[in-house]
N, C-alpha and C positions, 0 to 999 in steps of 0.2 A: 637309074631308078631302082627302087626296091623290087625284089622278086618274091612272089607269093605263089603257093601251089594250089591249083584249083582241082576239085574232085572231077572225075570223068562224067561226061554226059551219060544219060540212061538209054537203055534199049528196052523194047517190049519184053516183059517177063522179069525185069529187075524189081527189086524190093525197096519200098520207101517206108521208113519208120516215122511215125508221128510221135513227138514228145511234147511235154508241157512244162517248160522251164519257169513259167510265170503264173498267170492266173488260171483258175479252173473253169469248168462248165462251158462247153461249147454247144450243148443242146443238140437239136436236130441238125445244126450245121455240120457237125462232125460226120454224121452218116452221109449227108449229101456230098461233102468233100471226099469222103472215102469212095463213094460211087463214081465221082468225077475222075479220081485218080485211077480207079480200076477200069473205067471206060477207056482211058488212055493206054491201057495195056499193062499196068503195073500191079504188083502185089503190094498190099498195105498191111503193116503190122503196127500195133498200138503199144506205146510204152505204158508202164504201170501207172504213171502219173496222169494219163489222159482221162481216166475215170476216177481220179482221186481228188480230194480237196482237204485243205487244212486252213481254216479261216479264209483269207482272200488269196491263198496260194493253192497250187495243184499238188498238194502233198508237202511233207517236210523237206527241208533243204537237202539232206543227204539222199533222200529218195529221188528228188528231181535231178540232182547231179549224177546219181548212179544211172538214171535213164539215158542221159547224154553220153556218159562214158561207155556204157554198154553198147549203145547204137553205133558208135564209132569203132569199137573193138570188134563187133560182130561181122565176120567176113561175108555173111549172107545178106547184109544190109548195104544198099548202094547209095542211098541218099537219106537225109534227115530233114524233116519239115517240122517247124514248131506249130503247136496248136493255136496259140494266140499270144498277144502281148499282155498288157496290164502292168503288173509289178512283180518283182521277185528275182529277176535274172542276176542282179548284182550280188545277191546273197549266195550265189553258187560259185563265184569266181575263185574262191579259195579251195573249192572242193573238186575242181575238174582235174583230170589226169592229162595234162598238156602234152607230155611226152608220148603217151599212147595215142592221143588224138592226132598229133603231128605225124605219127607213123602210119596212120590210116586216113588220109585225106579223102573226104567225100563232099558231095554237094550239101551245104547247110543253108537252110532258107528260112527267113523270117524278117520282121522289122519291128519298129516301135521299141518296146522294152528289150527286145532281142538285140538291140544295138550294143548292149553290154557284152553279149557273147560274141558278136561280130568283132568288136574291138579287142577283146581278150584273145581271140583266136588269131586276129591280125597281128597283134604284138607278140604273143607268146609262141604261136605255132607257125607264123608266117604262112597262114592259110588264107586263100581267097575264098570268100563266101558270097552268098546272094542276098541282097536286100530286096525282098519280094514278098508276095502274098503268102499268108499262112493258111492252115486248114480252115480256120474260122472264116477267113475272107473267101476262100473258094466255095464254101457252102452257103454263102448268103445269096439271097435273091438279087441283091444290088450289085453283085459282081458283074462287071461289064465284059463285053466280048473282047475288048482290047486287053483287059487284065488277064482273062482266061487264056487267050491265044498267046500272049507274051509268055505266060507261065508254061504252057504246054510246049512251046518252042524252046524255051530256056532249059527245060529238063533234058532235051535232046542235045542242044548246042548251048552250053552255059555262057560262052563268050561269042557274041555275034559281032564280028568286026564291021566297022562302018558307022554311019550316022545313027545316033540313038533313035529308035523307031518311036514316032509320036502318034497319038490318036488323030483322027481327022479334025481339021479346023483348030489345030493347036500349034503354037509357035513359041520357041524360046525367045527371051528378051535379054539383051545385053545390058549390063549395068556399068561395067568398067571395061573399056576396050583393051585388047591385047591378045596375045597368043601364048599359051603355056601348055606344057606337057607334064604328066605326072601319073602316079598311081591313085586310083579312087579309094577314098576312105570316108568314114563318117556315119551319119544316121540321124537319130533323134536328138535334138538339141538338149532337152532336159536330161536325158540319160548321159550324154557325153559330158555335160557340165557336172553331173553328180560324180563322175569318175575322175575329175580333175583332182590331183593331189593324192590319188591312190596308186598302188603299184601297177594298176591296169589301165591307166589313162592313155588316151590316144596321143602318140608322138607326132604323127603326120608329117615328118620331115620330108620336104620336097614333094608332097602329095597334093592331090586335088580334094578339097574338103566338101563333101555333100552334107546338106543340112535340111531337115524337115521338122515339123512340129504339129501338134494338135491341142486345141483347147486352152491356149495360153493368150493372155492379153499382151498388147504391144509393150507395156512397161516391163513385163516379165521377160519377154524375148530380148528387149534392150539389156536388161540386167545379165542375162545368160551370155549374150554375145560379148558384153564387156568383160565378163569373167573369162571367157575363152581368150580374149585379147590379153588380159592382164596375166594369164597363166603362161603366156608365151606361145600358145598353139598357133595363133594367126601369124606370128613371125616365122614359124617353121614351114607353113604350107606355101603352095605356089599359086593356087587359085581356088575360087569358091563357086559351088553349084547349089543354088537354092531350089528345093523341091516344093512339095505341097505344104501349105500352112492352113490346115483344115480347122474350121471353127475357131480361128484366131482373130481377134478384133481389137479395136474397131476397123471396119473396112472402109467407112466413109469419114470424111473430115468433119470434125466437130471442135468447138471451142475447148481450149486447154487439153487437147489430145493430139497424139500422133497416130496415124494409121499403121498397120503392120507393114504395108508396102513402103511407107516413108521410113520406118525404122530400118528395114532391110537396105533400102537405098542409101541411107545415112552411113551405115556401117560399111557397105561396099565402097562408098566414096572415101571413107576414113581410112580403110585398109589399103586402098589403092592397088589392089591386085586384080587380074582379070576375073570377072564375076558375071554370072548369068542367073536368071531366075525363070521359073515356069516349068521345070522338069516334072513330068507327071508321075512322080514317085513319092509315096508316103501314105497318108491316111485319107486321101481323096478317093473319089469313085474310080478314077483311073489310077492303077498302081502298077507301074511298069517293072520289068525285070532288070535290076541294076547290079552287075557284078562288082563287088568290092575287092580290091587287091589286084586289079588288072590295070594296064596302062591305057591312057586316053589323052585327048587334048581338047581344050576349049579355045575357040577363036571368036572374038567379039570385035565387030567393026565399029567405026565411029558413029555410024547411023543406027546402032542398036541391034543390027542383025547378028545372031549368035548361032554357033555350031558347036555340037558336042559329039565327038567322034571316039568310038571305042577302037583301040588298036589291037 
């Protein structure tokens, strides 16, 4: 299996930088998230982009890339959390100093549009990163105790070995039976698909592919999954983990329609690799701490019982 370097866990007094690689404007959520992090015992510094905007972006591309490069290079910063998703991270991929970032591995946390950065760091720096809540998420009233506790624990112990911790009354569901090991990779389907054919696309060779999405219809998810297949990505991976598909529809059967669940099941069966669904990671109310670039295994029994174990 491939080897990726994870940044060290934090201790009270360590410093977290918040940067904005994508969209601007977090409003009062920024202050609330800062208070949350400080309550946990950490110092918080803000990148220049956090209070900037340029159209639908948090500042010009060179400014946003410079924030990320500086946060990794600064020896006084111990972890980097993204402000929010939206759009814009793919515009930075040609501007990042990958050699410097690889020389200063740190916890790097985000999801959604930040999938572009996770993937680029995965491929270019062999860095393990965290698919998890961002500053905007932490500052929202809707942040659940599961999400906040997972986040707080993950900062201290980035890789928790054993079964992936699930919220109460939540269970994983197997789609294709089997047992497979590999390194976790992936993220948002739309972003991963947009990166296909670029120098930064996900290779995923021998890895476990995690997928999540928000606000897409079943036909669009169908199209993107087929593009992943036709690009060769699905041939290269070993297994699939489906996370949250928030505000993706339809959810109920209707004439001349497939539900999102049906599309997922169709592709899992078509690909015929061990696959499970229901991981509480993504744009849903429950957003768990998922380390990318670490080894794990999935085990799915014939009766649909599924296990996801971090090694």
